[in-house]
N, C-alpha and C positions, 0 to 999 in steps of 0.2 A: 504494500500500500504506500502511496506517495506521502511525503511529509505534509502534515496538515497544520493550518493555523489553529493552535490549541485553544485559542480564546474566542473563536468566532463561530459563524454559522456552519462552515464546512465541518468542523469537529462535531457539532450537534447533529448534522446530517449523517455523517458516517456512523455515529453512535446509534442513531435511529435505524439506519439500514442494517447494521449488524444485529440489532435486536429483533428485526423481522425474521431472522434465521434461527433464533433460540427456541428451546423447547417450550418456554412459557408463551410463545407467540404462535404455536402450531395452529394452523387453519385460521389464523386471524386475518391474514391478507389474502385477497383474491389476486390483486395485481400490485407489484412493487415498481414504482416509477423511478428507478435509481438514476438514470441518466438525467431526467428532468430535475430531480432533487439536487444532484450535485451542481448542475448549471445554476439553479436558483440560489443555492447556498453560496456559490462563488460570487454571483452578482451581489448578494447581500453583503458579503465581506468587503467587496469593492466599495459599496455605498458607505459601509461603516468606516472604512479608512478615509473616505472623502468627507465624512461628517454629514452625509445626505440620506440618512435612513428614512424610509417611506412611512414608518409607523413604529410605535413601541413594540410591535410584534414582528418587525422585519427580521428574517432569518430563523424564525421559530418553525419547527416541523409541524405539519398537520396532516391528518388522514381523512379520507372521505368514504362514507358508506357507498357501496357500489350500486347506487341509484342515480348518482350524479355523473354527468358526462365530463371526462377528463380527456383532453385531446390525445388521440393515438391509442386509446384503450377501449376495449369492448365493455359496454355497460351491461353486465350480466344479470342484474337484479337477483343474484344468488341462485340462478337457475341454469342447469345444463341445457335446457331447451332454447336458451338465447345465446349460447356460446358462439354460434356461427354468424351472428349479426356483425355488420362491419364496424370497425373502430370509430369512435366519435371523431368527426372532422375538426371539432373545436371544443374548447372548454365551455361548460355551461356558465350562465350569468353569475351565479354565486361563486363558482370556482374562479372566474376572472376577477371578481371583486376582492376575494381574499388574496389572490396573487398580486393584486395592485397594492396590497399592504406589505408586500415583501415576504410573505410566508412561503414556506418550502413544502410542496406537496410530495409526500413520501410514497403514497399509493392509495389503493382502494380496499376497503375492508369487507369482510364476509358478513352475511346476514341470513336470516330466515328467508326461504325462497319467496320471492316477490314481496318481501316484508310482511308476509301474511301469517305471523305467529308470534306469540309472546315468549316462546321458550328458547329460541336461538339455535335449535338443532338444525344442522344442514348435512344431509347424507351425501351430497355430491361433492362439496368442497371441504367437508369435514366440519365438525363443531368446534368453535373457538374454546380454548381451555379456560374454564372459570379459575381465576387466580387464587380463590380461597380453597377450592377442592375440585380437582379435575373430574371427579365423578358426578358433579352437579351441573345442571344446565347453566349457561351464562346469562340466560334471559334474552329476549328478542323484541323486535327483530334486529335492532342495531347491535348485535352481539359483538362483532369484530371491532366496532368503534369503542365499546366499553373496555374490551380486553386490550386493545392497542394503548389506551391511556394507562391502564393499571400495569401493563407489562413494560411501560416506559418507552414504547416506540415513538410516541408523540405526546406532548403535554396537552394538545387540543385535538378533538375529533369532531367531525360533523356527521350527524345522523339525521334520521327523520322519525317523527312520532305521530302515529295515527291514533292508535288505541292505547299507547303506552310504550312505544318501541324505543324510546330513549330512557324514559324513567325506569322501566322494569330492569333492563340490563345494568344500568348504573346501580340500582339497588342490590341486585344479585352479585355484582362484581366489586362493590365497595368504592365507587367513585361518585362524582357529582354529575347529575344529568339535568339539563334544562330544556323543557319544551317551550318554545317561543309562541307567542300569539300568531294566529294564521296570517301569513304574508307580512310578518314584521320586517323581513329583509327584502321585500319586493315580491312579485309574483313567483310562486313556486315553479322551479324549472327542473326538478328531478322527475324520475319516472314515477308516476302517481300510482298509489294503491287506492286511495279514496280522496278525490279532489275536495269532497265535502269536509274532511277531517284532517287531512295531511298538514303537518307543520314541520319546519326545520327544527332540529334540536342540536344542542352543543353538549359535549362531555369534556370534563377536565378533572384534575385532582382537587381543585378548590373552586369556590364560588367566585373569588376575585378574578381568577383567570378567565372564567366565562364572562364576567361583567366587562372585562377589558375588551374582549373580542366583540361582545354585543354592542358596546358603546361605539366602537369603530364602524360596525356594520349598520347600526340603527341610527347613528348620528345624534344620540341623546346625551344630555349632560350628566345623567345619573346623579342629580342632586338628591341628597339624602332626605327622603320623605319622613314625615312624623312616624314614630313607632306605631305600627298598627296593632289593633286588638287581634288576638288569635282565637279563632273559632274551631273547635273540634266538632265534627258532625255526629250527632247522636244516632245510634242505630248500628246497622251491620258493618259500617266502615271501620269501626274499632271492635265492636262486640264479636264479630265473626273471625277475628284474628286468632292464630294459634297462640298458646301460652307464651312461647318464646318471643314472638313478635310483639305481643301486647306488653310483656315485661320490658322489652327494650324501648318501646314507645313511651310507656309511663315514666321510665327513667329519664328519657330525653325531655319530656314535658316538665318533670320535676326540676331539671336543670334550667329550663326557660323560666319557670316560676321563681327559681332562686336568683335569676338575673332581672327580676322585677318586670317580666313580661306578663301582661294580663291575658289569661287563658280562660275561656268559658266553653261549655258544651251546649250546643244549640241544635234543635231539630230543624233541618232545612227542607222545606216542602219541595223546592225545585229539584234537589237531588233524589228525593224519594219518588217523585213523579217520573223523572227521567229513568231511574232504575226500573220502575214498573213498566214503562213503555218498552225498554230493551228486553226485559224478561218476557213480555207478552208478544212482541212482534219481531224480535230478532235485532240484528245490528245493521246500521248503515254501512259500516266497513265491509261486512259480508256481501251486501248487495253491490257495493261499488267494486269490490274485488272481482266478483263474477263478471261485471261489465268490462273490467279491464283485461282479465286473463281467462275468462271462461272459454274463449275461442281456442285456447291451447289444450283443453282437455282432450286426452287421447294422444297428445304428442309425446314423442320419446323424451325421456329425461325428467319429466315432472315427478316429484316425490309423491309417494302414496298419501301422506297426510295432507299435502297441499291439494291434490286432486280430490280427495274426499271432502274437504271443506269447501272447495269451489263448487263441486257438484251439489252439495247440500244447499247452496245459495242460488241455485238456478232460477228460482222464482221469487227471489227476495225483493226485487225492486218494488213490486206492487205491495208486498207485505209490509215494508217499512215506511210506507207513506204516512201513517200516523206519527212516526217519529219526525219525519221531515216537516210536517205541518205544525207541530208544536215546538220545534227547535228554537226559533227566534224568541217566542214567548218565554220559554223556560230559561233561555240565556239572559233575558232581561230580568226575570225574577231572581235568578242566581246572583246577578250583579247587585240587585236591590237588597237582597238578604245579606250580602257580604259588604255592603258599603262601609268603607273605613276599616275593613278587617281582611286578614288572610286566613285561609282554610288550612288546617293541619290534620294529617292522618297518616297511618302507615301506607307506604307506596304499594306494597303487596301484602296480602293477609297471611301468607305462609312462607316458610323457608324455601330456598331453591330446591326443587325436586331432583332426585337422582336420574340421570339419563337412562340407566338400565331399567328403571322402574316404568319408563314411559314407552319404550320401543316394543315391548312385548304385548301391548294391549291398545287397540285403537280407542276403545271407550275411555281408558285411563288417560291417554294422551290428550284427547279432546276435552275431557273434563278438567284436567289440570291446566291446560291452556286457557280455558274460559275463566277459571278461578284466578289465575295469575293476572289476567287483564281486567278483572271485574271493577276494581276501584278506578284505575286510570282511564278505562273506557268511558265510564259515565262522566268523568270530568272532561274528557275530550268532547263528548257530545255537548256538554254545556259550554264549550269554547274556552276552557280555562288554560291559562299559562301556568307553569309550575316548575319547581326545582326539587329534586330529591337529594337528600343528604344522607351519608352513611350514619347508621346508628350502631353504637357499641352493644355487643351481646354475644350469645353463643353461636349465632348463625348470621351470615350477611343479610342485612335488612336496610330499608330506606325509610326516612321520614319525609313526607311529601308536603311542601309548602305551595299552595295554589292560590290563584286570584282570578277574577273575571278577565275576559279578553281585553287586552290593551293596558292592563295594570302590570306590565312586565317590570318596569323600574321599581315598583313597590315590592313585587315578589322577590326580585333579585336582591334588593337591599335587606329585606327581612331574612332571606336565606343566609346572607353574609353574616348578619348578626347572630342568627341561630347556630351557624357553624361555629362561631367563636364560643358561644355559651355552652355548646354540647361537646366541646373539645375535639372537633374534627381536625384532621391534619392541617398544619400551617402551610402557607404558600411557599415559604422558604424550603421546608422539608420536601414538599411535592416537587419543586423545581430541581432539587438535588437529585431526585430519583428519576426524573424524566429529562429528555433531551431539550435543552434550552440554552441558547447562546449566552455567553457571558462576556 
């Protein structure tokens, strides 16, 4: 290997590329863009020497969920059925914007096929290794993005979140995951699963790293809002959690109260009505997924679990019309019920399941997938933005801070404070463990 600038972007780039080859990163990447990464890192080091950095994140490695077009690479959507499509002729809009900040694209990360699962299992490209325990699912669909952050490949990763696809893997893998409000960074330009519910999501080891990238992309000042009241939703969102998850959540809430955060438990009619509609009529994401990919049923390469769930939603467009009719009303009601508050609940109600326990039974696989997404899915339907933070406990788990659509600055500021009060990893510790130019 050539001699590197040990204090700059090229060193961080080489560290990131080397980590893509390690056992901890097995099946994390679908494509590694080494040539591009080295070119972008060298350009960054040149700007650093000239005192002309493009942004505070100039030279920082980043990875992309393989739903985004990166020039010269095939956008697989995690499916063997799309491997023969031509490479993208150009970067997508968000990829271009992040490149304009000087960030270094290391590659594209693995995901649940078509982003249509909360478990992160991928039988074609392999399942990314959960950093806590390789026997456990990493969560999905942005599994590779979460593992890339925790394995130190890149300190920042871009995913997508439809029903929980950033928040769930972040919770299961022990990092921070942020679902932005719909179109916060402009019109979505990744391969859609559900245009109704899709949002961009960011992953990092700390909230402040996410806030920095969000500020650069959204153009907000991130003025510190007044400390919000914290609302815990009464009912199944906490009551149905396993004992271990509930204990970790109660401990985190105690830490917040110890930091003089006002916490109350409130019954939210909007959440209860939304959950009733989903339980009665099915999911919008299921209907939209069939509209997007149902034509591929019977094609070679589609995984059995994906095909089964697509086929089940063949007639769902008409079935979910009651959800579509009430969605705007319920989103307005949710915002009114939370005025001046953020919502707090466990991200997932149970511990990450074992991969081996899911692959032998279709019924178990589908039931666990549904339970994994149950909390985040209803919040997506209500349009919520949210940040999941790691909770300390016997198993990897997340505490989810949510707010109505458009209240991203509020939810990010609250999450940053809650991260401090619950003793999550510091930014300095995270940056020592992940590739970051110095």
